[in-house]
RODO-2510 file (C-alpha; in nm, 4 decimals, decimal comma):
residues 109
     n   res          X          Y          Z
     1     m    16,5024    18,8313    18,2744
     2     k    16,8178    18,8753    18,4749
     3     i    16,8817    18,6968    18,8047
     4     k    16,8639    19,0320    18,9854
     5     n    16,5086    19,0775    18,8550
     6     f    16,4104    18,7283    18,9728
     7     i    16,5337    18,8148    19,3206
     8     f    16,3319    19,1388    19,3162
     9     l    16,0290    18,9409    19,1944
    10     l    16,0635    18,6962    19,4829
    11     l    16,1036    18,9786    19,7337
    12     s    15,7945    19,1558    19,6012
    13     c    15,6002    18,8273    19,6243
    14     y    15,7102    18,7860    19,9845
    15     a    15,6123    19,1466    20,0641
    16     g    15,2673    19,1025    19,9078
    17     t    15,2056    18,7774    20,0913
    18     f    15,3300    18,9226    20,4198
    19     l    15,0980    19,2238    20,3907
    20     r    14,8102    18,9914    20,3047
    21     l    14,8697    18,7979    20,6248
    22     i    14,8900    19,1164    20,8313
    23     i    14,5665    19,2681    20,6957
    24     n    14,3750    18,9369    20,6870
    25     n    14,0551    19,0846    20,5378
    26     n    13,9716    18,9761    20,1819
    27     f    13,7405    19,2687    20,1142
    28     i    13,9988    19,5336    20,2120
    29     i    14,2758    19,3436    20,0355
    30     s    14,0774    19,3346    19,7100
    31     i    14,0123    19,7084    19,7229
    32     l    14,3710    19,8012    19,8165
    33     g    14,5204    19,5603    19,5644
    34     s    14,3064    19,7032    19,2859
    35     f    14,4098    20,0554    19,3843
    36     f    14,7798    19,9551    19,3783
    37     f    14,7313    19,7835    19,0430
    38     g    14,5709    20,0906    18,8862
    39     y    14,8342    20,3192    19,0357
    40     i    15,1263    20,1072    18,9172
    41     f    14,9704    20,0360    18,5764
    42     s    14,9407    20,4057    18,4914
    43     k    15,3102    20,4694    18,5580
    44     k    15,5481    20,4491    18,2658
    45     l    15,7740    20,1804    18,4105
    46     s    16,0076    19,9446    18,2329
    47     y    15,8707    19,6028    18,1468
    48     s    16,0684    19,4264    18,4200
    49     k    15,9684    19,6754    18,6923
    50     q    15,6049    19,6514    18,5883
    51     q    15,6166    19,2714    18,5969
    52     i    15,7853    19,2698    18,9358
    53     l    15,5231    19,4991    19,0879
    54     l    15,2118    19,3726    18,9099
    55     s    15,2847    19,0019    18,8755
    56     g    15,4845    18,9797    19,1946
    57     f    15,3461    19,2107    19,4582
    58     c    14,9875    19,2665    19,3422
    59     s    14,9257    18,9046    19,2470
    60     c    15,0478    18,7697    19,5781
    61     f    14,8756    19,0463    19,7727
    62     t    14,5317    19,0021    19,6202
    63     s    14,5479    18,6315    19,5320
    64     f    14,2342    18,5168    19,3554
    65     s    14,2251    18,1986    19,5592
    66     g    14,1747    18,4019    19,8775
    67     y    13,8769    18,5754    19,7185
    68     i    13,7280    18,2443    19,6023
    69     y    13,7784    18,0839    19,9444
    70     f    13,6070    18,3817    20,1081
    71     l    13,3059    18,3395    19,8770
    72     y    13,3088    17,9622    19,9227
    73     k    13,2782    17,9968    20,3013
    74     i    12,9731    18,2210    20,2565
    75     l    12,8173    17,9889    19,9995
    76     n    12,8873    17,6828    20,2137
    77     k    12,6817    17,8379    20,4950
    78     g    12,3859    17,8606    20,2554
    79     e    12,3755    18,2405    20,2565
    80     l    12,2979    18,2948    19,8871
    81     i    12,1946    18,6587    19,9133
    82     k    12,5095    18,7466    20,1081
    83     f    12,7125    18,5521    19,8488
    84     f    12,5715    18,7509    19,5558
    85     v    12,6016    19,0834    19,7382
    86     f    12,9666    19,0227    19,8328
    87     s    13,0716    18,8796    19,4978
    88     n    12,9210    19,1686    19,3022
    89     s    13,0257    19,4417    19,5435
    90     i    13,3866    19,3232    19,5554
    91     i    13,4073    19,3192    19,1750
    92     i    13,2449    19,6598    19,1303
    93     l    13,4370    19,8284    19,4113
    94     s    13,7647    19,6752    19,2934
    95     l    13,7114    19,8123    18,9430
    96     l    13,6280    20,1557    19,0830
    97     s    13,9304    20,1389    19,3127
    98     m    14,1562    20,0488    19,0204
    99     l    14,0177    20,3402    18,8213
   100     f    14,0727    20,5714    19,1197
   101     g    14,4331    20,4519    19,1580
   102     y    14,4916    20,5110    18,7879
   103     w    14,3383    20,8592    18,8139
   104     i    14,5376    20,9521    19,1265
   105     s    14,8604    20,8381    18,9646
   106     r    14,7902    21,0524    18,6575
   107     k    14,7100    21,3574    18,8724
   108     i    15,0322    21,3243    19,0731
   109     t    15,2596    21,3117    18,7680
***
């Protein structure tokens, strides 16, 4: 990968992290990030552009550790039912959101 691509990767990571801090809601971030991932994945981009957007922006935007910390806080309070509802609903809605992003991207092009 060229140095220019590394700079773009860093900038996309910064943008994803910055947006994550602005939104500050793990549930919304998971849904939006999955939509972006599906939308970007369906595009016929070059390998470097796809890596910059998916591995850079989407990974920093949705960060799995934020999702796990969110579930840990619920579990730590002893709210098992809320834990199972949130963990399953986030996974299911994220998959549906990714599919919707993929579908929208295909309809636009």
